[in-house]
N, C-alpha and C positions, 0 to 999 in steps of 0.2 A: 504494499500500499504506499503510495507516494505521500510524503509529508512536505508541507511548506514550512521551511525554516526561517523564522523571522529574527532579525537582530536590530539593535538600535534602541531608541527610547531612553527614558531616564527622567531626571528632574532638571528643570530649567526655570529661570525667572521670566515673567511676562515680558514680551518683546524679544525674547531670544529665539534660537533656532535648534532644531533637532532633525536628524535624518534616520529614516527607517529603511531597511532592505528586506527582501523576501526572495528566496530561492527554493526550488524543488529539491528534494533529497536525491532524486535520480536526475542525472543530466539529460537523459533521453526524453524526459517528460516535456510534452508540448501542450500549449493551451492557446485558445483563440483570444482570450483576454484575461486580465488579472485586475484585482481591485483591492482597495482598502476600506475597511469598515471600522467603526469604533463603538464602544459600549461603556456606559457608566452603570453603577449599581442601581438596580431597580428600573432601568430603562431598556428599551429595545436596542438592538444593534443597528446602527445607522450607517448609511452610505457616506463615504468620504470622497473617494476618487476611484477612477478606473481607466485602464488603457488597453487598447486592442493590440495584440502582439504583432500583427503583420503590418499595419499602417500607422501604428502609434497614435491613433485617434484618442484623445483624452476627454474625460468627463469629470466634473467636479460638483460637489454639493455647494450650494450658495454660501454656506457658512465659512467655507475655506477658500473660495475662489479668490485668486489674487495673492494669496498667502502661501498656499501649498502647491507643490509641483510634483506630479507623478511622472516617472520615466522608466524606461526599461533598456537593458543592455542585452541584445540578442546573443552576443558571443558568450556572455556569462550566464545567460538564461536567468537573469535577476531583475527584479522590479524594485524601484526606489520610491520613497516619498520624502521629499524635502519640505520641511515645515518651518516657515519663517513667521516673524511677527506673532509668536504664539501668545495666546490669551488663556486665562485661567479656565475658561469654558471649553478649551480644547483638551483638558485633562480627561483621560479615558484609557481603557485598554484598547489597543489598536490591533486589528486582525487583518491579515492578508488573505486573499481568496483567489481561486483560479476557476475559470470557466473553460471547459474542454472544447465545446462547440461554439460556433459563432452565435451571437444573440442580437436582438433588435435594440434599437435605441431605447425603446420603452422598458426593456428588461435590465438595463445596465445597473439601475439602483436597487434591484430586488435581491435580497439575500438568497432566496430560494433557487435562483438560477445558477449559483456557483456550486461547483462540485467538490472542491477541496478547500480546506481552511488551515491557516497556521495556528500556532498555539497562543498567539497574543503576546503583546508587549506593552508594558505600562508607560504612559506619558503623563507626567505631572508638571503643571505649569503653576508656579507660585506667584502670587500678586505682590 
């Protein structure tokens, strides 16, 4: 079973930056798209950003648009999330996810369409 290995995260002051990365445990694993979601206690996991693997088309939640950048490195089969101008409300556990088959624009933000999930990494932004 392929696992998505997540790294990065940590504690940062408001206005600071952090970077996350996510890579499959098997180098031969391929996906049509990957994304990031985040979750705080008592709330549902919410969409943050996604990227299609072939054409690098990106999608962002309104709350992070202009501050976060999602990218991928085909050679390393790795996805990244650069988070700048962090706010206390960005504090959450961040999860990467992979979608094996192509999806429609309407499906990008839906948790259910992603087939694989990482273990989550905590991002804490202090005020």
